[in-house]
C-alpha positions in Angstrom: -0.1 0.0 0.0 1.2 3.4 -0.8 1.7 6.2 1.8 0.5 9.8 1.6 3.3 12.0 0.6 2.3 14.7 3.0 1.5 13.0 6.1 2.6 9.5 5.6 -0.7 7.7 6.3 -1.7 4.8 4.2 -3.8 5.7 1.2 -5.9 3.0 -0.8 -6.8 2.9 -4.3 -10.4 3.1 -5.3 -9.8 -0.3 -7.1 -11.5 -3.3 -5.4 -8.2 -5.4 -5.6 -5.8 -4.3 -2.7 -2.5 -2.9 -3.8 -3.8 -2.0 -7.3 -3.0 1.5 -8.5 -3.6 3.3 -11.9 -1.2 5.6 -13.6 -2.7 9.2 -13.3 -5.0 8.2 -10.3 -5.7 10.8 -7.6 -6.1 9.5 -4.2 -7.4 11.8 -1.3 -5.8 11.1 2.1 -8.3 10.3 4.9 -6.1 12.0 7.3 -4.8 15.5 6.1 -7.2 15.5 2.9 -4.1 16.0 0.4 -4.7 14.7 -3.1 -1.9 12.4 -4.0 -0.9 11.8 -7.7 -0.1 8.3 -8.6 2.4 7.3 -11.2 2.9 3.8 -12.6 5.6 3.0 -15.2 7.2 -0.2 -16.6 10.5 0.3 -14.7 9.0 0.8 -11.1 6.4 -0.1 -8.7 3.5 2.5 -8.3 4.5 5.5 -6.3 3.1 8.9 -5.2 4.7 11.5 -7.8 3.2 14.8 -6.1 0.4 15.9 -4.1 -1.6 19.0 -3.7 -2.5 20.0 0.0 -6.0 20.3 1.0 -5.9 24.0 0.2 -4.9 23.3 -3.4 -1.3 24.2 -3.4 1.0 21.6 -5.4 3.8 20.0 -3.6 6.5 22.3 -5.1 4.9 25.4 -3.7 4.9 26.4 0.0 1.3 26.6 1.4 1.1 29.6 4.0 -2.3 28.2 5.4 -0.6 24.6 6.0 2.4 26.3 7.7 -0.1 28.2 10.1 -2.1 25.1 10.8 1.1 23.2 11.7 2.1 25.9 14.1 5.1 27.2 12.4 3.8 30.6 11.2 4.3 32.2 7.8 7.8 32.8 6.7 9.1 32.1 10.1 12.5 29.7 10.5 12.2 26.9 12.6 14.9 26.5 15.2 
């Protein structure tokens, strides 16, 4: 089973067969509500290639709302 790229919880495919994922599938995490984008290719097992946080920001963009919710504040440096 794959794990959510954002929070690490297990994410299940919508397919009836356990462990079966489809290339391009988008799976919402039941914990953090991030949308995980699944990739499958001939050279590797299925994997989460990227995600969108529950606020809609792609994994390569910082989300101010996620930072605030996690208690880090916006633009602050964690020490």
